[in-house]
N, C-alpha and C positions, 0 to 999 in steps of 0.2 A: 834722059836716062841717068846721066851722071848726077844731076841735081837730086833725083829721087834716091839714089844710093846714099848720098850724104845725109838726106833727111832720115832715112832708115837707120843709118849708123848713129845719128844723134839720138833718135828715139830709143835705140837699144842701150846706149850709154846712160841715158836718163833713167831707164827702167832698172838697169844694174845698180845705179847710184841709189835709187829709191829702195830697192830690195835690201841693200846693205844697211841703209838707215833703219828700216823696219826690223831687220835681224838684230841690230845693235840694241834697239829699244826693247825687243822681246827678251834678249839675253839679260838686260839690266833688270827687267821685272821679275825674273826667276831667280830666287835666292839660292845660294850655295847651301848644301846640307850642313847642319850645325853639329860640330864635334862636341861631345859631352864627356868630360873626364870622370865625373861622379859615377860611382858604381853602386848599383842596387845590391843590397846584402841578401843573399838567398836564405840564410838562416833566419833573418828577421821576417822575411816573407812567410816562411814556413811556420814560425812560432805564432805570428799574428793570426794567420788563417786557422791554425790548429785550435787556438782558444776560441775564436769567434764561431767555429763550427763544432765545438765540443758538446757532448751530452749535457754538460752543466747548464748550458743556455737553453736547453729544451726546445730547440727549433725556432726561438726568437719571434714568436707570434706577437703582433702588436697588442699592447695592453696587458702583457703577462709579466711574471717575475723574471722569466728568462731574458726577455728583451731589455728589461731594466738592468740586468747584469751587463748586457752588451753595451748599453748606453753609458754606464759608468766606465767600462773599459775604453770606450772611444773618447770620452771626456778626458780620461787620464792620458791617453795617447796625445791628444791635442796639447794638454798642459806640458807634458814632457818635451814636446817639440816646439814650444813657444808659438803655437797658433792661438790667436786671441779669439774670444767669443765675438760673434757678429752682433748679437743682441746683448742684453744685460748678463746672460749666462750662455753656456753652450746649448742649452735646451730651448727648443722652439716648440711650444705646445700646439698640437693639432687642434684646430677649431671645428673639425668635422668628424670626430670620433667620440664614442659614448663614454669611454673611460680615459684616464690620463695617458697620453702618448706623446712622444717627442721626436722631432727631427734633431739631429746633432749638427750644429752649424758653427763653423769657424771661419776666420778671415786672416789672410796675409796681405797687408797693405802693400801696394805697389811702390816702387822706388822712384818713379818719375813723377814730378809735381803735377803734370797734366794728365798723363796716361793712367795714373792711379785712380782717376775718377771713373774709369771704365772697368768693368768686371768680367773676368773669365770664371765660369762655374765648372768645377770638377765635382762629380757626384756619383753616388751609388746607393742602393737601398740596403739597409742592414736588417730589415725584418724578413721573416720567412713564414712558413705555414704551421709551425708548432708541432703538436702531437697528433698522431693518428687516433681517430675515434674508435676504430674496430680493434678487437683484441688480437694481438700478434706478438711475436718475440721482440721485435724492435719497433717501437712506436714513435721514435724521435726523428722528425724531418730536419736533419742537421743543416741543410742548405749550404754546403761547402762551396759548390759551384754557383748556386743561386741564393744570395749574391755575395756571400762572404768573400769570394774571389775578387769581385769588383770593389768592395770596400777596402780590401787589402791593397789593391792597386792605387786607389785614391789616397790612402794613408801614406803609402810610400812616396807618392808625388808630393804630398804635403811636407813630408820630412825633407825631401830634396830641395824644395823651394825655401823652406825655413832655414836650411843650412847654407845654401848658395846665395840666397837673396837676389836671384836672377830674374825676378818678375817685375817689370816696369808697370804693368797693369796690376790691379788688385785681384786677388783670387779668393772666391767664395768656395769653401769646402763644405759639402753637404752629405750627410748620411741620412737618408730618408727612412722614416717609419711609414707604415700603412700602404706601401706599394702593392702588396699582395691583397689588400682590401679594396683596391680600385684607385691606385695612385693618390691616396688621400693625403699623404705627407707633402707631396709636391703641390697638389692643388691648394692646400692650406697656405703653404709658404708663399706661393707666387702672389696671392692676394695682398699679403703684407708688403712684399717687395714693390708691387705696383704702386701702393700708396706712398712709398718713399721715392718714387720716380727713379727706381733702380736702373742704373745705366749698364745694361747687359751688352756685351760684345758677342760672346758665344758660350755654349755649354757643351761639355763632353761628359756624357753619362756612361759609366762603365758597367756592363752587364754580362755576367757569366763568361769569364775568360780563363777558367781553370783547366781546360784541356785544349790541345792544339787541333787545327784542322789539317787535313791532307790536301792542301790547295797551294797554289803558287803565290799566295799572299797571306799575311799574318792574321788579319782580322777583317771583318766587314763593318759597315756603318749603316744604320737604319736611315731610311729616307735618302738614299744615295744621290738621287737627282735633285733634291731640294736645295742644295747649296754646293759650293765648290770645296767643301771641307775635306773630302777624300783626296782630291787633287792636291790641295795645299799640304795635307799631312804627309803625303808621299814626297812632295817637293822638300819639305822640311827635314824628313828623315833620310832622303836620298835612296829610299828602298821602296819596294812594292808592299808597303805596310797595310794599305787598305785596298780591298777589292769589292766587286759587286757580287752579292749572293742572291740569286733569283728567288730562293725561298723567303728571304726577308721581304721582298716586294709582294710575293704571293700571300704571306701571312700578315702583311701590313704591320710589321713590328714597330714602325715609327710611332704608331699610335698606342703602343702597349707598354711603354715604360715612362719613367718620370721626365724624360726629355720632352714629351708631348705637352705636359702642363706648362713648361717654360716656353715652348714654341707658341702655344695657343695664347699665352699672355703677352709675349714680347715680339713675336714674329721675327725672331733672329735665328741664326744657325744654332739649333739645339738638337743634338743627335746622340744616339747610343752606339757604343762600340762593343762588339762581342766576338767570341770565337766559337760559340755554340752554333753548329750548323745543321742540327737535326739528324746528323749521321754519326757524330763522334761522342755522344753521351746519351745513354739510355735511361737516365734516372732523374729526369726533370720532375720536380714535385714528388719525390719518392724518398723513402727512408734510407735508401742506399746512396743518396747524394752526400757522401762523407769525405772527410779529409784524405783518407787513404787512396781515393781514386783521383786526386788532383795531381797534376803534373807541375811540381814546384819549379823545376828548371825552366819550363815553358813560361810560367807566370813571371818569373824573374826576368827572363829575356823579353817578354812582352812589355813590362814596365820600363825596362832599359831602353827599348827601341822607341817608346813613346816620349821619352824625356826631351829629345830635340824638338819634337812637334809641339808639346805643351809649352816649352820654353819660347819658341818662336811666336806662338799664339799670344803669349803674355808679354812680348817685347817689341813686335813690329811697330814702326812709327805710325802706320795707317792700318785700318781694319781690312786685312786682305781676304779674310773669309767672309763671303757674302752670300745672300740668298740668290738662287737662280730665278730669272724672270720667266 
């Protein structure tokens, strides 16, 4: 009986020791939230979005004069913020559209000699659906939420990385045309990148973040269960930044934006992030999707909250975001 007692005691001590070891390992694998001192400028967010969704651009339909003005505006933004063209110019011509149309593509090279060979893609589509065909008082589909808001977020992230030079990995910054025509811009671009043996780590595509949700998380991610991206973003920010939206799964939104073209080509974590939850905005593809309805403080806060996440994605020594098996 005494012998059995000592065996049990030994077993308990061994289990306790093993538990401690496992806990230590787990704690080391979870990184501390990253503190960012850089502040996103609310006035810049507002000014950028206001022009991109203005009547002057006539709804930014792919192949029109309106989207051409948007393209020039985005090129100028890249130039001012020292973002280099990825190709010979910022313009990447779509190979699958009947008239001249362009993705706007820039790059910020990584600061680490090895990690800079890997790419993080930050993207949003800058096209929209243009003018209404039927006669009515307002015929311009301004597309402030869809997706001038996402373009604004990516632009502000580009400015942040350009100024802080905090990306060890290279960052490909893409404003897609042709999304509203069937993801044409992203489908065209991935074919070119595949031929270059483009070394993709992950893509964050930002889609409709102009109004907040009344939920206990900031945003949702499409294809929530396809990777651990949601989990890692929350770890990097130290907040409940990303949650699961059942409507996203119901409507299969993972397959309906430019992230899907990249996922299909590279089979890496490529997902869209949004705050449009089908309850908080009544003007999807409507002429009332205008600047005056956008919550600029929310957008500014959204971009600010994501900076620690995109920074960690661009700097971790190993690829922590992975596809789920």
